[in-house]
C-alpha positions in Angstrom: 71.2 68.5 -5.5 68.0 67.6 -7.2 65.5 70.3 -8.2 62.1 70.1 -6.5 58.7 70.5 -8.0 57.0 73.8 -7.7 53.6 73.7 -6.0 50.6 75.6 -7.5 47.4 76.0 -5.5 44.3 76.6 -7.7 40.7 77.5 -6.7 38.9 76.5 -9.9 35.2 77.4 -10.5 33.8 75.4 -13.4 30.6 76.3 -15.2 30.4 73.7 -18.1 27.1 74.4 -19.9 28.0 71.6 -22.5 28.0 68.9 -19.8 25.8 70.7 -17.2 28.6 70.5 -14.6 28.9 73.3 -12.1 31.3 72.9 -9.3 34.2 74.4 -7.4 37.5 72.5 -7.2 40.4 73.2 -4.8 43.5 71.7 -6.6 47.1 71.3 -5.8 49.4 70.9 -8.8 53.1 70.0 -8.7 55.1 71.5 -11.6 58.0 69.2 -12.4 61.3 71.2 -12.9 61.3 70.3 -16.6 57.7 71.2 -17.1 56.7 74.6 -18.5 53.9 76.8 -17.2 52.2 76.3 -20.5 52.1 72.5 -20.0 50.9 73.0 -16.4 48.0 75.1 -17.7 47.2 72.5 -20.4 46.8 70.0 -17.6 44.5 72.5 -15.9 42.6 72.9 -19.2 42.2 69.1 -19.4 40.9 69.1 -15.8 38.3 71.8 -16.6 37.1 70.1 -19.7 36.4 66.9 -17.8 35.9 68.2 -14.3 34.7 65.6 -11.9 35.3 64.9 -8.2 37.0 61.6 -9.1 39.3 63.0 -11.8 42.9 62.8 -10.6 46.3 64.1 -11.7 48.8 61.4 -12.5 52.3 61.2 -11.0 53.8 63.4 -13.7 56.4 63.5 -16.5 58.6 60.8 -15.1 56.0 58.1 -15.2 55.2 56.5 -18.6 52.5 54.1 -17.3 50.3 56.8 -16.0 48.4 59.6 -17.8 48.5 63.3 -16.9 45.0 62.9 -15.6 42.7 60.0 -15.2 39.2 59.0 -14.0 38.8 55.6 -12.5 35.6 53.9 -11.3 35.3 52.3 -7.8 36.7 49.0 -9.0 39.9 50.8 -10.3 38.9 50.4 -14.0 40.1 53.4 -16.1 37.1 55.3 -17.5 39.2 58.2 -18.9 42.9 58.6 -19.7 44.1 62.1 -20.6 47.6 63.0 -21.9 48.7 66.5 -22.8 51.5 67.4 -25.2 52.9 65.0 -27.8 52.9 61.5 -26.4 54.5 58.5 -28.0 52.0 56.9 -30.4 52.7 53.4 -28.9 51.8 54.7 -25.4 48.6 56.2 -26.7 47.6 52.9 -28.3 48.4 51.0 -25.1 46.3 53.5 -23.2 43.4 52.9 -25.6 43.6 49.2 -24.7 43.6 50.0 -20.9 40.9 52.7 -20.8 37.3 53.1 -21.9 38.1 56.6 -23.3 41.4 58.3 -24.1 42.1 61.9 -24.9 45.2 63.7 -26.1 45.4 67.5 -25.9 48.2 68.5 -28.2 49.9 71.9 -28.3 53.1 73.4 -29.6 52.4 74.8 -33.0 54.5 73.3 -35.8 55.8 70.5 -33.6 52.3 69.5 -32.7 51.3 69.6 -36.4 54.3 67.4 -37.3 53.5 65.0 -34.4 49.9 64.6 -35.8 51.1 64.1 -39.4 53.5 61.4 -38.3 51.0 59.6 -36.0 47.6 60.3 -37.7 47.3 56.9 -39.5 47.9 54.8 -36.4 45.9 57.0 -34.1 42.8 57.3 -36.2 42.4 53.6 -36.0 41.6 53.9 -32.3 37.8 54.2 -31.8 38.0 55.3 -28.2 40.5 58.1 -28.8 39.8 61.8 -29.1 42.7 64.1 -30.1 42.4 67.9 -29.7 44.8 70.6 -30.7 45.3 74.0 -29.0 46.6 76.9 -31.1 50.0 78.3 -30.0 48.7 81.8 -29.2 46.0 80.3 -27.0 48.6 78.2 -25.1 50.8 81.2 -24.6 47.9 83.3 -23.4 46.9 80.6 -21.0 50.4 80.2 -19.6 50.4 84.0 -18.9 47.6 83.4 -16.4 49.7 81.0 -14.3 50.8 81.9 -10.8 51.6 79.9 -7.7 48.2 80.8 -6.2 45.4 81.0 -8.8 41.7 81.8 -8.6 40.2 80.9 -11.9 36.7 80.8 -13.3 36.2 78.6 -16.3 33.1 78.8 -18.5 32.6 76.2 -21.2 29.9 76.6 -23.8 29.7 75.4 -27.4 33.2 73.9 -27.0 34.7 77.3 -26.2 36.6 77.5 -22.9 36.9 80.9 -21.2 39.4 81.2 -18.4 39.1 84.4 -16.2 41.2 85.6 -13.3 42.5 88.8 -11.9 45.3 88.6 -14.4 42.9 88.6 -17.4 40.9 86.3 -19.5 41.6 83.8 -22.3 39.4 82.0 -24.7 40.6 78.5 -25.8 38.9 76.7 -28.7 40.2 73.2 -28.9 40.3 72.0 -32.5 39.2 68.4 -33.1 41.8 66.3 -35.0 40.1 63.0 -34.3 36.9 62.3 -32.5 35.0 59.1 -33.5 32.1 59.9 -31.2 31.5 63.2 -32.9 31.9 61.6 -36.3 29.1 59.1 -35.4 26.9 62.0 -34.3 27.5 63.9 -37.5 26.8 60.9 -39.7 23.3 60.6 -38.4 
């Protein structure tokens, strides 16, 4: 008998001062049987960072040709491709060829650091790729907020992401590993 996905219902209030985006989002997420709650919450973090009515979750872990989240325009062209975790470097490069912008949100402590060390040279050649890292304790704290029915408020300011719920609050500060757009801004 195959294991079924677990459904999570999320009422997400986003106040993103960095992008001037303020909206409520009613989300339904399916957690694959092999997916951890930490990974589920990383997908939710990715959604909050790029919240948009057109942002969609991909089909999940079993599909290599789709991201965890993506934003497509009305013609179907991919504006933003987001993967969480430690994706294969070849898949990330392929995504960079298919999408206007690509983002990877890595997490997992030492494994994430090893992934970045092994793939840094190839990935830093991609000019439409941003790679962020989440510290292990922040990922663990975020996972502790997970429940099958969540009401979360997310505030984003100065690249700090605050999640608040009845279960508590967590501050996540994504660390930039690669961001050509920021490098251009800093060079000016």
